C-alpha positions in Angstrom: 137.0 129.5 68.4 135.5 126.5 66.8 133.3 126.4 63.7 130.2 125.8 65.8 130.8 129.1 67.7 131.0 131.0 64.5 127.8 129.5 63.2 125.9 130.6 66.3 126.8 134.3 65.6 124.9 134.4 62.3 121.5 134.4 64.2 122.2 137.9 65.5 120.7 140.6 63.4 121.6 144.2 64.1 120.4 147.5 62.7 122.4 150.7 63.2 120.2 153.7 64.3 121.9 156.9 63.3 119.8 159.1 65.6 120.9 157.1 68.6 124.4 156.2 67.4 124.0 152.6 68.4 123.4 149.1 67.1 120.1 147.4 68.1 119.4 143.7 67.9 116.3 142.8 65.9 114.5 139.8 64.6 115.2 138.4 61.1 111.8 139.7 59.9 112.5 143.2 61.1 116.0 143.1 59.7 114.7 141.9 56.3 112.0 144.6 56.2 114.4 147.3 57.1 117.0 146.4 54.5 114.6 145.4 51.7 114.4 148.9 50.1 118.0 149.7 50.8 119.3 146.5 49.1 116.8 146.9 46.2 118.2 150.4 45.5 121.8 149.2 45.8 121.2 146.3 43.4 119.4 148.6 40.9 122.3 151.1 40.9 124.9 148.3 40.5 123.0 146.8 37.5 123.2 150.2 35.8 126.9 150.5 36.4 126.8 153.0 39.2 128.8 152.5 42.4 126.8 152.9 45.6 
């Protein structure tokens, strides 16, 4: 696999839906909106020395 092939894969954004037990491809905007609160919570916990 060449480097160019690897770079093309970064455009795929997937969200795991627990209720359906499957990964769903979404746009970058939807991906960012979905993970914004999750990542903010994780960073806040890590800044306070708690492992999440």
